[in-house]
C-alpha positions, 0 to 999 in steps of 0.5 A: 217486136215481131217486125224485127224477127221478120227482118224489118225495123220498127220505126215508131218513135218509142222504139227508135228512142229505146234502141238508139236509132235516129232518122239519120241512122236509118237513112244511112242504113238504107243508103248503104244497102242501096249502094251495095245492091248497086255495086253488085249490079255494076259488077254483074254488068262488067262481067256480062260485058267481058263475057260478051267480048270473049265470045264476039270480040274477035268478030267486032275487032277492027283489025287482026290481033297480029296486024301491024298498022304502022311502023311507028310505035306507041301512037296516040289515040286516034280515030283509026286506033281508038286506044293507040298502037303498041310497041310494034304498031298494032292496034291495042283495042283489037288486041284487048278484044282478042285477049279477052277470049284467050285470057278468060277462056284459058282461065275457065278451062283450067278452073273446070279441070282443077275442080273436076280433079280436086273434087273427085280426089277430095271426096274420094279421100274423105269418103274412103278414108284409111290409106287412100286418104293418107296417100292422097293428102300427103301427095297434096301437101307435098305439092302445096309446100312449094310456091305455085309460081315456082312449080309452074315455071319449072314445069313449063320451062321443062316441057315448053310453053304451049296452050295444052301445057299451060292449061294442065300445069295450072289446073293441077296446081290449082286442084290441090286447093280444091282438093283441100276444100273438097276433102274438108267438106266431104269429111263433114258430110260423110258422117251424116246419118243419111250417108250412113243409111246409103252405106247400109243400103249398099250404095257404091262410092261414086253414088254416095259422093254425087248423090249424097255429098256433092249436092250439099256442098254446091254453095261453097264450091260455087263460091270457091269456083269464082275465087279460083277463076279470078286467081287463074286469070291473074296466074295466067297473066303473071306467067304471060308477063314472065314470058312463059304463058301465052306466046306472041303473036297471040293476044293475052292481057298479061303479054300486052302489059309486058310488051307495052310497059316501055310506053308508059315513059312516053305517055302511052295507054297501051299497057293501061288498057289490058291492066284495066281489063284484068282489074275490072274483071277480077274485082267484079268477080270478087264482088259477085262472090261476096254478094252471093255468100252474103245472100246465102248467109242471110237466107240461112240466118232467116231460116234459123230464126 
């Protein structure tokens, strides 16, 4: 049965009868694998499309994001406005293109800042231990004990809604989740023999973190980055929907959903377009993360065999 150890199924009649496989079962297995691969490629295509729109959308948009084209609101789809108009007569298609850069850009910046902060403090707490670990962990637990949306609303309401305040607030709240994961990973790897050898050589804290621990945690941290990026897209959209995120006339997908909800009563698609953009992007990222982790787990299993 060496073929099975190599990740293949021996389809000879005797093996099929012994293992309980049937030709139909084998065909379904192959089709299922093909569907998974195809779905992953669809997700990659969707993400690539939105990345392209984030960079070049404002250049190919037919109108400016704040340009009012008509005094009538919620105009239907036409040759002039391919997705109709919003509640004050602006082109929905152009605002979706502009909103991709704003929504994805803010989410990416907040995720990067959250990971830099969370990884730095998390690994420091894990490697140092003692009172440093206790203080950082207790502060992190205190912040996480409050709902993120409530803290964000309090901070933004107090400091005012602006792009810098929005980025820093969401990043600091998201860094608490990254801290918890980084600390757990750091504690697992900080007891390894090669870390003890590095300490015996007299290596410093940051050398141990970035040369011994961090390279061994990149797989899990990369998967977490995708999930946190998805969460931040939804979080920014939620704050914009509540009126404390991106402020008009700047285009943001969450703002567009809020502004055009009334159009659903008149059969307008002005609110569905940004909602579809949010859904397609977040679902695609989750599919890519799942496929990435499945591939890593498969590689690890094959190495163990």
